[in-house]
N, CA, C, O and the ligand as a Tripos MOL2 file, in Angstrom:
@<TRIPOS>MOLECULE
protein
  277   275    70     0     0
PROTEIN
NO_CHARGES

@<TRIPOS>ATOM
      1 N          51.1780   91.7330 -103.8390 N.3       1 MET1
      2 CA         49.9830   91.0980 -103.5530 C.3       1 MET1
      3 C          49.6040   91.6840 -102.1740 C.2       1 MET1
      4 O          50.4870   92.0040 -101.3770 O.2       1 MET1
      5 N          48.2990   91.8230 -101.8950 N.am      2 LEU2
      6 CA         47.8320   92.2910 -100.6310 C.3       2 LEU2
      7 C          47.0090   91.4050 -100.0990 C.2       2 LEU2
      8 O          46.1050   90.8910 -100.7570 O.2       2 LEU2
      9 N          47.2570   91.1080  -98.7320 N.am      3 GLN3
     10 CA         46.3980   90.1630  -97.9850 C.3       3 GLN3
     11 C          46.1400   90.8550  -96.6590 C.2       3 GLN3
     12 O          46.9770   91.5090  -96.0360 O.2       3 GLN3
     13 N          44.8270   90.6220  -96.2850 N.am      4 LYS4
     14 CA         44.2810   90.9980  -95.0330 C.3       4 LYS4
     15 C          44.1000   89.8150  -94.1580 C.2       4 LYS4
     16 O          43.5810   88.7510  -94.4970 O.2       4 LYS4
     17 N          44.6400   90.1500  -92.8620 N.am      5 PHE5
     18 CA         44.4150   89.0900  -91.8710 C.3       5 PHE5
     19 C          43.5350   89.6390  -90.6930 C.2       5 PHE5
     20 O          43.4820   90.8310  -90.3920 O.2       5 PHE5
     21 N          42.8320   88.6070  -90.0450 N.am      6 ALA6
     22 CA         42.2140   88.9530  -88.6890 C.3       6 ALA6
     23 C          43.0450   88.5550  -87.6540 C.2       6 ALA6
     24 O          43.4700   87.4000  -87.6250 O.2       6 ALA6
     25 N          43.3640   89.4660  -86.6990 N.am      7 VAL7
     26 CA         44.3740   89.1820  -85.7310 C.3       7 VAL7
     27 C          43.7760   89.3750  -84.3370 C.2       7 VAL7
     28 O          43.3200   90.4580  -83.9710 O.2       7 VAL7
     29 N          43.8010   88.2150  -83.5320 N.am      8 GLN8
     30 CA         43.1720   88.4040  -82.4000 C.3       8 GLN8
     31 C          44.1680   88.3540  -81.2210 C.2       8 GLN8
     32 O          45.1340   87.6000  -81.3390 O.2       8 GLN8
     33 N          44.0220   89.0960  -80.0810 N.am      9 GLY9
     34 CA         44.6630   89.0130  -78.8970 C.3       9 GLY9
     35 C          45.4840   90.2290  -78.5080 C.2       9 GLY9
     36 O          46.0450   90.3770  -77.4220 O.2       9 GLY9
     37 N          45.4880   91.1900  -79.6520 N.am     10 MET10
     38 CA         46.2280   92.4240  -79.4040 C.3      10 MET10
     39 C          45.3060   93.4590  -78.4830 C.2      10 MET10
     40 O          44.1550   93.8010  -78.7560 O.2      10 MET10
     41 N          46.0210   93.8430  -77.4230 N.am     11 THR11
     42 CA         45.4000   94.6020  -76.3260 C.3      11 THR11
     43 C          45.7170   96.1010  -76.3670 C.2      11 THR11
     44 O          44.9220   96.9580  -75.9830 O.2      11 THR11
     45 N          47.0250   96.3750  -76.8970 N.am     12 CYS12
     46 CA         47.3100   97.7380  -76.7590 C.3      12 CYS12
     47 C          48.4880   98.1060  -77.9270 C.2      12 CYS12
     48 O          48.9750   97.2500  -78.6660 O.2      12 CYS12
     49 N          48.7780   99.2600  -77.9450 N.am     13 GLY13
     50 CA         49.6110   99.6840  -79.0960 C.3      13 GLY13
     51 C          50.9890   98.9750  -79.2180 C.2      13 GLY13
     52 O          51.5720   98.8780  -80.2980 O.2      13 GLY13
     53 N          51.5150   98.4450  -77.9510 N.am     14 GLY14
     54 CA         52.5550   97.6180  -78.0850 C.3      14 GLY14
     55 C          52.3580   96.3630  -78.5700 C.2      14 GLY14
     56 O          53.3160   95.8510  -79.1490 O.2      14 GLY14
     57 N          51.3450   95.7410  -78.4740 N.am     15 CYS15
     58 CA         51.0260   94.3880  -79.2210 C.3      15 CYS15
     59 C          51.0370   94.6830  -80.7660 C.2      15 CYS15
     60 O          51.5610   93.9090  -81.5670 O.2      15 CYS15
     61 N          50.4340   95.8340  -81.1200 N.am     16 ALA16
     62 CA         50.4080   96.3090  -82.6070 C.3      16 ALA16
     63 C          51.6410   96.4340  -83.1950 C.2      16 ALA16
     64 O          51.9070   95.9350  -84.2880 O.2      16 ALA16
     65 N          52.5720   97.2100  -82.3880 N.am     17 SER17
     66 CA         53.8700   97.4010  -82.7140 C.3      17 SER17
     67 C          54.6240   95.9140  -82.9090 C.2      17 SER17
     68 O          55.2990   95.6940  -83.9150 O.2      17 SER17
     69 N          54.4600   95.0020  -81.9410 N.am     18 SER18
     70 CA         55.2120   93.7150  -82.0980 C.3      18 SER18
     71 C          54.7330   92.9730  -83.3980 C.2      18 SER18
     72 O          55.4900   92.3700  -84.1580 O.2      18 SER18
     73 N          53.4230   93.0940  -83.5470 N.am     19 VAL19
     74 CA         52.9490   92.1780  -84.6890 C.3      19 VAL19
     75 C          53.4530   92.8680  -86.0250 C.2      19 VAL19
     76 O          53.8050   92.1610  -86.9690 O.2      19 VAL19
     77 N          53.4840   94.2210  -86.1000 N.am     20 THR20
     78 CA         54.0660   95.0060  -87.1400 C.3      20 THR20
     79 C          55.3990   94.5610  -87.4090 C.2      20 THR20
     80 O          55.7390   94.2800  -88.5580 O.2      20 THR20
     81 N          56.2120   94.4720  -86.3940 N.am     21 ARG21
     82 CA         57.7110   94.0460  -86.3610 C.3      21 ARG21
     83 C          57.9660   92.8040  -86.8900 C.2      21 ARG21
     84 O          58.8790   92.6470  -87.7020 O.2      21 ARG21
     85 N          57.1650   91.7800  -86.4700 N.am     22 VAL22
     86 CA         57.1990   90.3790  -86.8640 C.3      22 VAL22
     87 C          57.0290   90.2810  -88.3230 C.2      22 VAL22
     88 O          57.8240   89.7250  -89.0810 O.2      22 VAL22
     89 N          55.9250   90.8670  -88.6620 N.am     23 ILE23
     90 CA         55.6280   90.7960  -90.1650 C.3      23 ILE23
     91 C          56.4180   91.5050  -91.1330 C.2      23 ILE23
     92 O          56.4920   91.1080  -92.2960 O.2      23 ILE23
     93 N          57.0460   92.5910  -90.6950 N.am     24 LYS24
     94 CA         58.0290   93.3120  -91.5370 C.3      24 LYS24
     95 C          59.3950   92.5810  -91.6010 C.2      24 LYS24
     96 O          60.2220   92.6770  -92.5080 O.2      24 LYS24
     97 N          59.4770   91.8850  -90.5500 N.am     25 ALA25
     98 CA         60.8280   91.0180  -90.4440 C.3      25 ALA25
     99 C          60.9750   89.8480  -91.4190 C.2      25 ALA25
    100 O          62.0770   89.3100  -91.5280 O.2      25 ALA25
    101 N          59.8810   89.4050  -92.1640 N.am     26 LEU26
    102 CA         59.6930   88.3350  -92.9800 C.3      26 LEU26
    103 C          60.2130   88.8460  -94.2760 C.2      26 LEU26
    104 O          59.9190   89.9860  -94.6360 O.2      26 LEU26
    105 N          61.0360   88.0040  -95.0650 N.am     27 PRO27
    106 CA         61.5690   88.1260  -96.4100 C.3      27 PRO27
    107 C          60.3060   88.2480  -97.3670 C.2      27 PRO27
    108 O          59.3470   87.4750  -97.3520 O.2      27 PRO27
    109 N          60.4530   89.2730  -98.1470 N.am     28 GLY28
    110 CA         59.2820   89.3740  -99.2430 C.3      28 GLY28
    111 C          58.0590   90.3310  -98.7710 C.2      28 GLY28
    112 O          57.2090   90.7580  -99.5530 O.2      28 GLY28
    113 N          58.0920   90.6070  -97.3840 N.am     29 VAL29
    114 CA         57.0940   91.7430  -97.0100 C.3      29 VAL29
    115 C          57.5130   93.1040  -97.1640 C.2      29 VAL29
    116 O          58.5040   93.5230  -96.5680 O.2      29 VAL29
    117 N          56.7230   93.9290  -98.0380 N.am     30 SER30
    118 CA         57.1750   95.1610  -98.2250 C.3      30 SER30
    119 C          56.5120   96.3220  -97.3340 C.2      30 SER30
    120 O          57.0580   97.3900  -97.0600 O.2      30 SER30
    121 N          55.2490   95.9180  -96.9400 N.am     31 GLU31
    122 CA         54.4670   96.7670  -96.1260 C.3      31 GLU31
    123 C          53.5520   96.0510  -95.1950 C.2      31 GLU31
    124 O          53.0250   94.9960  -95.5490 O.2      31 GLU31
    125 N          53.3210   96.6060  -93.9440 N.am     32 ALA32
    126 CA         52.4850   96.0630  -93.0130 C.3      32 ALA32
    127 C          51.6910   97.0950  -92.2330 C.2      32 ALA32
    128 O          52.2620   98.0070  -91.6350 O.2      32 ALA32
    129 N          50.4490   96.9580  -92.2390 N.am     33 THR33
    130 CA         49.6140   98.0980  -91.5290 C.3      33 THR33
    131 C          48.7180   97.3060  -90.4540 C.2      33 THR33
    132 O          47.7940   96.5890  -90.8390 O.2      33 THR33
    133 N          48.9830   97.4390  -89.2790 N.am     34 VAL34
    134 CA         48.1900   96.7350  -88.2400 C.3      34 VAL34
    135 C          47.2520   97.6320  -87.5350 C.2      34 VAL34
    136 O          47.6060   98.7940  -87.3380 O.2      34 VAL34
    137 N          46.0900   97.2210  -87.1300 N.am     35 THR35
    138 CA         45.0040   97.9470  -86.4930 C.3      35 THR35
    139 C          44.6510   97.2110  -85.2630 C.2      35 THR35
    140 O          44.5810   95.9820  -85.3000 O.2      35 THR35
    141 N          44.4270   97.8580  -84.1920 N.am     36 LEU36
    142 CA         44.1970   97.3990  -82.8820 C.3      36 LEU36
    143 C          42.7550   96.9790  -82.7570 C.2      36 LEU36
    144 O          42.4450   95.9150  -82.2210 O.2      36 LEU36
    145 N          41.7610   97.9310  -83.3200 N.am     37 SER37
    146 CA         40.2810   97.6590  -83.1000 C.3      37 SER37
    147 C          39.7950   98.1750  -84.4690 C.2      37 SER37
    148 O          39.9280   99.3410  -84.8410 O.2      37 SER37
    149 N          39.1650   97.0990  -85.2450 N.am     38 PRO38
    150 CA         39.2860   95.7440  -85.0460 C.3      38 PRO38
    151 C          40.7100   95.2360  -85.3160 C.2      38 PRO38
    152 O          41.4800   95.7940  -86.0970 O.2      38 PRO38
    153 N          41.0020   94.1110  -84.5940 N.am     39 GLY39
    154 CA         42.3280   93.5590  -84.6720 C.3      39 GLY39
    155 C          42.6480   92.9770  -86.1670 C.2      39 GLY39
    156 O          42.0610   91.9770  -86.5800 O.2      39 GLY39
    157 N          43.4970   93.5850  -86.8460 N.am     40 GLY40
    158 CA         43.8450   93.1060  -88.1700 C.3      40 GLY40
    159 C          45.1380   93.6400  -88.7850 C.2      40 GLY40
    160 O          45.7670   94.5510  -88.2470 O.2      40 GLY40
    161 N          45.5030   93.0860  -89.8680 N.am     41 ALA41
    162 CA         46.6830   93.4980  -90.4030 C.3      41 ALA41
    163 C          46.4230   93.3900  -91.9600 C.2      41 ALA41
    164 O          45.7460   92.4970  -92.4700 O.2      41 ALA41
    165 N          46.9910   94.3220  -92.5880 N.am     42 GLU42
    166 CA         47.0330   94.3690  -94.1280 C.3      42 GLU42
    167 C          48.5420   94.4530  -94.5420 C.2      42 GLU42
    168 O          49.2780   95.4020  -94.2700 O.2      42 GLU42
    169 N          48.9230   93.2540  -95.2820 N.am     43 VAL43
    170 CA         50.2550   93.1250  -95.5510 C.3      43 VAL43
    171 C          50.4450   93.1730  -97.3000 C.2      43 VAL43
    172 O          49.6670   92.6160  -98.0740 O.2      43 VAL43
    173 N          51.3620   93.7740  -97.6120 N.am     44 GLU44
    174 CA         51.7980   93.8700  -99.1070 C.3      44 GLU44
    175 C          53.0250   92.9370  -98.9430 C.2      44 GLU44
    176 O          53.9410   93.0670  -98.1310 O.2      44 GLU44
    177 N          52.8400   91.8640  -99.9780 N.am     45 TYR45
    178 CA         54.0860   90.7530 -100.0590 C.3      45 TYR45
    179 C          54.2070   90.4320 -101.3330 C.2      45 TYR45
    180 O          53.3900   90.6500 -102.2270 O.2      45 TYR45
    181 N          55.3850   89.8360 -101.4200 N.am     46 ASP46
    182 CA         55.6870   89.1900 -102.8450 C.3      46 ASP46
    183 C          55.4400   87.6070 -102.6130 C.2      46 ASP46
    184 O          56.0650   86.9770 -101.7610 O.2      46 ASP46
    185 N          54.4620   87.0270 -103.4610 N.am     47 PRO47
    186 CA         54.0730   85.5670 -103.2540 C.3      47 PRO47
    187 C          55.3000   84.6930 -103.6690 C.2      47 PRO47
    188 O          55.4210   83.5320 -103.2790 O.2      47 PRO47
    189 N          56.1650   85.2890 -104.4470 N.am     48 ALA48
    190 CA         57.3730   84.3990 -104.8240 C.3      48 ALA48
    191 C          58.3300   84.1510 -103.4520 C.2      48 ALA48
    192 O          59.1480   83.2340 -103.3830 O.2      48 ALA48
    193 N          58.1050   85.0400 -102.4700 N.am     49 GLN49
    194 CA         59.1030   84.8520 -101.3040 C.3      49 GLN49
    195 C          58.4700   84.4330 -100.0910 C.2      49 GLN49
    196 O          59.1530   83.8910  -99.2220 O.2      49 GLN49
    197 N          57.1900   84.6300  -99.9250 N.am     50 VAL50
    198 CA         56.4500   84.3390  -98.7270 C.3      50 VAL50
    199 C          54.9990   84.1050  -98.8490 C.2      50 VAL50
    200 O          54.3890   84.7450  -99.7070 O.2      50 VAL50
    201 N          54.3800   83.2800  -98.1080 N.am     51 SER51
    202 CA         53.0210   82.9250  -98.2370 C.3      51 SER51
    203 C          51.9890   83.5490  -97.1790 C.2      51 SER51
    204 O          52.4730   83.8920  -96.1000 O.2      51 SER51
    205 N          50.8470   83.6980  -97.3490 N.am     52 PRO52
    206 CA         49.8060   84.0260  -96.2510 C.3      52 PRO52
    207 C          49.8700   83.1160  -95.0080 C.2      52 PRO52
    208 O          49.6490   83.5790  -93.8890 O.2      52 PRO52
    209 N          50.2070   81.6730  -95.2320 N.am     53 GLU53
    210 CA         50.5630   80.8790  -94.2120 C.3      53 GLU53
    211 C          51.6650   81.2210  -93.3430 C.2      53 GLU53
    212 O          51.6270   81.1680  -92.1140 O.2      53 GLU53
    213 N          52.6000   81.5560  -94.0160 N.am     54 SER54
    214 CA         53.9880   81.5950  -93.1040 C.3      54 SER54
    215 C          53.8520   83.1460  -92.5670 C.2      54 SER54
    216 O          54.5480   83.4390  -91.5940 O.2      54 SER54
    217 N          53.0780   84.0700  -93.0850 N.am     55 ILE55
    218 CA         52.7960   85.2820  -92.2450 C.3      55 ILE55
    219 C          51.9130   85.1590  -91.1030 C.2      55 ILE55
    220 O          52.1200   85.7630  -90.0510 O.2      55 ILE55
    221 N          50.9230   84.3770  -91.3010 N.am     56 ALA56
    222 CA         50.1390   83.9960  -90.0130 C.3      56 ALA56
    223 C          50.7630   83.2890  -89.0210 C.2      56 ALA56
    224 O          50.5380   83.5120  -87.8310 O.2      56 ALA56
    225 N          51.6200   82.3570  -89.4560 N.am     57 ALA57
    226 CA         52.4620   81.4290  -88.4250 C.3      57 ALA57
    227 C          53.4620   82.4430  -87.8000 C.2      57 ALA57
    228 O          53.7650   82.3300  -86.6120 O.2      57 ALA57
    229 N          53.9480   83.3700  -88.5290 N.am     58 ALA58
    230 CA         54.9430   84.3270  -87.6630 C.3      58 ALA58
    231 C          54.1120   85.0910  -86.6770 C.2      58 ALA58
    232 O          54.5450   85.2450  -85.5340 O.2      58 ALA58
    233 N          53.0240   85.5510  -87.0110 N.am     59 ILE59
    234 CA         52.0540   86.2750  -85.9920 C.3      59 ILE59
    235 C          51.8170   85.4100  -84.7790 C.2      59 ILE59
    236 O          51.8770   85.8620  -83.6350 O.2      59 ILE59
    237 N          51.5360   84.1040  -85.0770 N.am     60 SER60
    238 CA         51.2040   83.0830  -83.9380 C.3      60 SER60
    239 C          52.3380   82.9040  -83.1770 C.2      60 SER60
    240 O          52.1960   82.7670  -81.9620 O.2      60 SER60
    241 N          53.5810   82.8760  -83.7300 N.am     61 ARG61
    242 CA         54.7180   82.8510  -82.9190 C.3      61 ARG61
    243 C          54.8680   83.8490  -81.9740 C.2      61 ARG61
    244 O          55.2650   83.6070  -80.8340 O.2      61 ARG61
    245 N          54.5090   85.2210  -82.4610 N.am     62 ALA62
    246 CA         54.6570   86.1490  -81.5830 C.3      62 ALA62
    247 C          53.5450   86.1890  -80.4640 C.2      62 ALA62
    248 O          53.5960   87.1360  -79.6790 O.2      62 ALA62
    249 N          52.6190   85.3200  -80.3270 N.am     63 GLY63
    250 CA         51.6710   85.2190  -79.3150 C.3      63 GLY63
    251 C          50.0890   85.5090  -79.6780 C.2      63 GLY63
    252 O          49.1710   85.3950  -78.8660 O.2      63 GLY63
    253 N          49.9670   85.8550  -80.8800 N.am     64 PHE64
    254 CA         48.6230   86.3640  -81.2630 C.3      64 PHE64
    255 C          48.0060   85.3370  -82.3670 C.2      64 PHE64
    256 O          48.7090   84.5550  -83.0070 O.2      64 PHE64
    257 N          46.6070   85.4460  -82.4980 N.am     65 GLU65
    258 CA         45.9860   84.4640  -83.1810 C.3      65 GLU65
    259 C          45.6680   85.2370  -84.5800 C.2      65 GLU65
    260 O          45.1190   86.3380  -84.6290 O.2      65 GLU65
    261 N          46.1040   84.4800  -85.7190 N.am     66 ALA66
    262 CA         46.0120   85.2340  -87.0210 C.3      66 ALA66
    263 C          45.3570   84.2900  -87.9860 C.2      66 ALA66
    264 O          45.6280   83.0890  -87.9950 O.2      66 ALA66
    265 N          44.4150   84.8950  -88.8720 N.am     67 GLN67
    266 CA         43.8600   84.2090  -89.8530 C.3      67 GLN67
    267 C          43.6800   85.0090  -91.2520 C.2      67 GLN67
    268 O          43.2140   86.1490  -91.2510 O.2      67 GLN67
    269 N          43.9780   84.5090  -92.1600 N.am     68 ALA68
    270 CA         43.8430   85.2080  -93.4540 C.3      68 ALA68
    271 C          42.5220   85.5480  -93.6120 C.2      68 ALA68
    272 O          41.6900   84.6690  -93.3870 O.2      68 ALA68
    273 N          42.0820   86.8530  -94.0200 N.am     69 ALA69
    274 CA         40.7410   87.3720  -94.0470 C.3      69 ALA69
    275 C          40.3780   87.8520  -95.3630 C.2      69 ALA69
    276 O          39.2600   88.3290  -95.5590 O.2      69 ALA69
    277 CU         49.7970   95.0230  -75.7190 Cu       70 CU70
@<TRIPOS>BOND
     1     1     2 1
     2     2     3 1
     3     3     4 2
     4     3     5 am
     5     5     6 1
     6     6     7 1
     7     7     8 2
     8     7     9 am
     9     9    10 1
    10    10    11 1
    11    11    12 2
    12    11    13 am
    13    13    14 1
    14    14    15 1
    15    15    16 2
    16    15    17 am
    17    17    18 1
    18    18    19 1
    19    19    20 2
    20    19    21 am
    21    21    22 1
    22    22    23 1
    23    23    24 2
    24    23    25 am
    25    25    26 1
    26    26    27 1
    27    27    28 2
    28    27    29 am
    29    29    30 1
    30    30    31 1
    31    31    32 2
    32    31    33 am
    33    33    34 1
    34    34    35 1
    35    35    36 2
    36    35    37 am
    37    37    38 1
    38    38    39 1
    39    39    40 2
    40    39    41 am
    41    41    42 1
    42    42    43 1
    43    43    44 2
    44    43    45 am
    45    45    46 1
    46    46    47 1
    47    47    48 2
    48    47    49 am
    49    49    50 1
    50    50    51 1
    51    51    52 2
    52    51    53 am
    53    53    54 1
    54    54    55 1
    55    55    56 2
    56    55    57 am
    57    57    58 1
    58    58    59 1
    59    59    60 2
    60    59    61 am
    61    61    62 1
    62    62    63 1
    63    63    64 2
    64    63    65 am
    65    65    66 1
    66    66    67 1
    67    67    68 2
    68    67    69 am
    69    69    70 1
    70    70    71 1
    71    71    72 2
    72    71    73 am
    73    73    74 1
    74    74    75 1
    75    75    76 2
    76    75    77 am
    77    77    78 1
    78    78    79 1
    79    79    80 2
    80    79    81 am
    81    81    82 1
    82    82    83 1
    83    83    84 2
    84    83    85 am
    85    85    86 1
    86    86    87 1
    87    87    88 2
    88    87    89 am
    89    89    90 1
    90    90    91 1
    91    91    92 2
    92    91    93 am
    93    93    94 1
    94    94    95 1
    95    95    96 2
    96    95    97 am
    97    97    98 1
    98    98    99 1
    99    99   100 2
   100    99   101 am
   101   101   102 1
   102   102   103 1
   103   103   104 2
   104   103   105 am
   105   105   106 1
   106   106   107 1
   107   107   108 2
   108   107   109 am
   109   109   110 1
   110   110   111 1
   111   111   112 2
   112   111   113 am
   113   113   114 1
   114   114   115 1
   115   115   116 2
   116   115   117 am
   117   117   118 1
   118   118   119 1
   119   119   120 2
   120   119   121 am
   121   121   122 1
   122   122   123 1
   123   123   124 2
   124   123   125 am
   125   125   126 1
   126   126   127 1
   127   127   128 2
   128   127   129 am
   129   129   130 1
   130   130   131 1
   131   131   132 2
   132   131   133 am
   133   133   134 1
   134   134   135 1
   135   135   136 2
   136   135   137 am
   137   137   138 1
   138   138   139 1
   139   139   140 2
   140   139   141 am
   141   141   142 1
   142   142   143 1
   143   143   144 2
   144   143   145 am
   145   145   146 1
   146   146   147 1
   147   147   148 2
   148   147   149 am
   149   149   150 1
   150   150   151 1
   151   151   152 2
   152   151   153 am
   153   153   154 1
   154   154   155 1
   155   155   156 2
   156   155   157 am
   157   157   158 1
   158   158   159 1
   159   159   160 2
   160   159   161 am
   161   161   162 1
   162   162   163 1
   163   163   164 2
   164   163   165 am
   165   165   166 1
   166   166   167 1
   167   167   168 2
   168   167   169 am
   169   169   170 1
   170   170   171 1
   171   171   172 2
   172   171   173 am
   173   173   174 1
   174   174   175 1
   175   175   176 2
   176   175   177 am
   177   177   178 1
   178   178   179 1
   179   179   180 2
   180   179   181 am
   181   181   182 1
   182   182   183 1
   183   183   184 2
   184   183   185 am
   185   185   186 1
   186   186   187 1
   187   187   188 2
   188   187   189 am
   189   189   190 1
   190   190   191 1
   191   191   192 2
   192   191   193 am
   193   193   194 1
   194   194   195 1
   195   195   196 2
   196   195   197 am
   197   197   198 1
   198   198   199 1
   199   199   200 2
   200   199   201 am
   201   201   202 1
   202   202   203 1
   203   203   204 2
   204   203   205 am
   205   205   206 1
   206   206   207 1
   207   207   208 2
   208   207   209 am
   209   209   210 1
   210   210   211 1
   211   211   212 2
   212   211   213 am
   213   213   214 1
   214   214   215 1
   215   215   216 2
   216   215   217 am
   217   217   218 1
   218   218   219 1
   219   219   220 2
   220   219   221 am
   221   221   222 1
   222   222   223 1
   223   223   224 2
   224   223   225 am
   225   225   226 1
   226   226   227 1
   227   227   228 2
   228   227   229 am
   229   229   230 1
   230   230   231 1
   231   231   232 2
   232   231   233 am
   233   233   234 1
   234   234   235 1
   235   235   236 2
   236   235   237 am
   237   237   238 1
   238   238   239 1
   239   239   240 2
   240   239   241 am
   241   241   242 1
   242   242   243 1
   243   243   244 2
   244   243   245 am
   245   245   246 1
   246   246   247 1
   247   247   248 2
   248   247   249 am
   249   249   250 1
   250   250   251 1
   251   251   252 2
   252   251   253 am
   253   253   254 1
   254   254   255 1
   255   255   256 2
   256   255   257 am
   257   257   258 1
   258   258   259 1
   259   259   260 2
   260   259   261 am
   261   261   262 1
   262   262   263 1
   263   263   264 2
   264   263   265 am
   265   265   266 1
   266   266   267 1
   267   267   268 2
   268   267   269 am
   269   269   270 1
   270   270   271 1
   271   271   272 2
   272   271   273 am
   273   273   274 1
   274   274   275 1
   275   275   276 2
@<TRIPOS>SUBSTRUCTURE
     1 MET1         2 RESIDUE 1 A MET
     2 LEU2         6 RESIDUE 1 A LEU
     3 GLN3        10 RESIDUE 1 A GLN
     4 LYS4        14 RESIDUE 1 A LYS
     5 PHE5        18 RESIDUE 1 A PHE
     6 ALA6        22 RESIDUE 1 A ALA
     7 VAL7        26 RESIDUE 1 A VAL
     8 GLN8        30 RESIDUE 1 A GLN
     9 GLY9        34 RESIDUE 1 A GLY
    10 MET10       38 RESIDUE 1 A MET
    11 THR11       42 RESIDUE 1 A THR
    12 CYS12       46 RESIDUE 1 A CYS
    13 GLY13       50 RESIDUE 1 A GLY
    14 GLY14       54 RESIDUE 1 A GLY
    15 CYS15       58 RESIDUE 1 A CYS
    16 ALA16       62 RESIDUE 1 A ALA
    17 SER17       66 RESIDUE 1 A SER
    18 SER18       70 RESIDUE 1 A SER
    19 VAL19       74 RESIDUE 1 A VAL
    20 THR20       78 RESIDUE 1 A THR
    21 ARG21       82 RESIDUE 1 A ARG
    22 VAL22       86 RESIDUE 1 A VAL
    23 ILE23       90 RESIDUE 1 A ILE
    24 LYS24       94 RESIDUE 1 A LYS
    25 ALA25       98 RESIDUE 1 A ALA
    26 LEU26      102 RESIDUE 1 A LEU
    27 PRO27      106 RESIDUE 1 A PRO
    28 GLY28      110 RESIDUE 1 A GLY
    29 VAL29      114 RESIDUE 1 A VAL
    30 SER30      118 RESIDUE 1 A SER
    31 GLU31      122 RESIDUE 1 A GLU
    32 ALA32      126 RESIDUE 1 A ALA
    33 THR33      130 RESIDUE 1 A THR
    34 VAL34      134 RESIDUE 1 A VAL
    35 THR35      138 RESIDUE 1 A THR
    36 LEU36      142 RESIDUE 1 A LEU
    37 SER37      146 RESIDUE 1 A SER
    38 PRO38      150 RESIDUE 1 A PRO
    39 GLY39      154 RESIDUE 1 A GLY
    40 GLY40      158 RESIDUE 1 A GLY
    41 ALA41      162 RESIDUE 1 A ALA
    42 GLU42      166 RESIDUE 1 A GLU
    43 VAL43      170 RESIDUE 1 A VAL
    44 GLU44      174 RESIDUE 1 A GLU
    45 TYR45      178 RESIDUE 1 A TYR
    46 ASP46      182 RESIDUE 1 A ASP
    47 PRO47      186 RESIDUE 1 A PRO
    48 ALA48      190 RESIDUE 1 A ALA
    49 GLN49      194 RESIDUE 1 A GLN
    50 VAL50      198 RESIDUE 1 A VAL
    51 SER51      202 RESIDUE 1 A SER
    52 PRO52      206 RESIDUE 1 A PRO
    53 GLU53      210 RESIDUE 1 A GLU
    54 SER54      214 RESIDUE 1 A SER
    55 ILE55      218 RESIDUE 1 A ILE
    56 ALA56      222 RESIDUE 1 A ALA
    57 ALA57      226 RESIDUE 1 A ALA
    58 ALA58      230 RESIDUE 1 A ALA
    59 ILE59      234 RESIDUE 1 A ILE
    60 SER60      238 RESIDUE 1 A SER
    61 ARG61      242 RESIDUE 1 A ARG
    62 ALA62      246 RESIDUE 1 A ALA
    63 GLY63      250 RESIDUE 1 A GLY
    64 PHE64      254 RESIDUE 1 A PHE
    65 GLU65      258 RESIDUE 1 A GLU
    66 ALA66      262 RESIDUE 1 A ALA
    67 GLN67      266 RESIDUE 1 A GLN
    68 ALA68      270 RESIDUE 1 A ALA
    69 ALA69      274 RESIDUE 1 A ALA
    70 CU70       277 GROUP 0 **** ****
């Protein structure tokens, strides 16, 4: 399953790397591509293991605003 997210608050490549890391750390996520401008993430995941809500929550815990897009 592929889900896009709008991610706000990333200001540099370090932020994008952090977001990539927290998404990829989730069980069930096989791929994450994060873009800085516009701020977003494309996540390939297994819906049996993880939900878009929990992916967005993980991004929020890292200090950024995420919304399924
Ligand atoms: Cu940064």
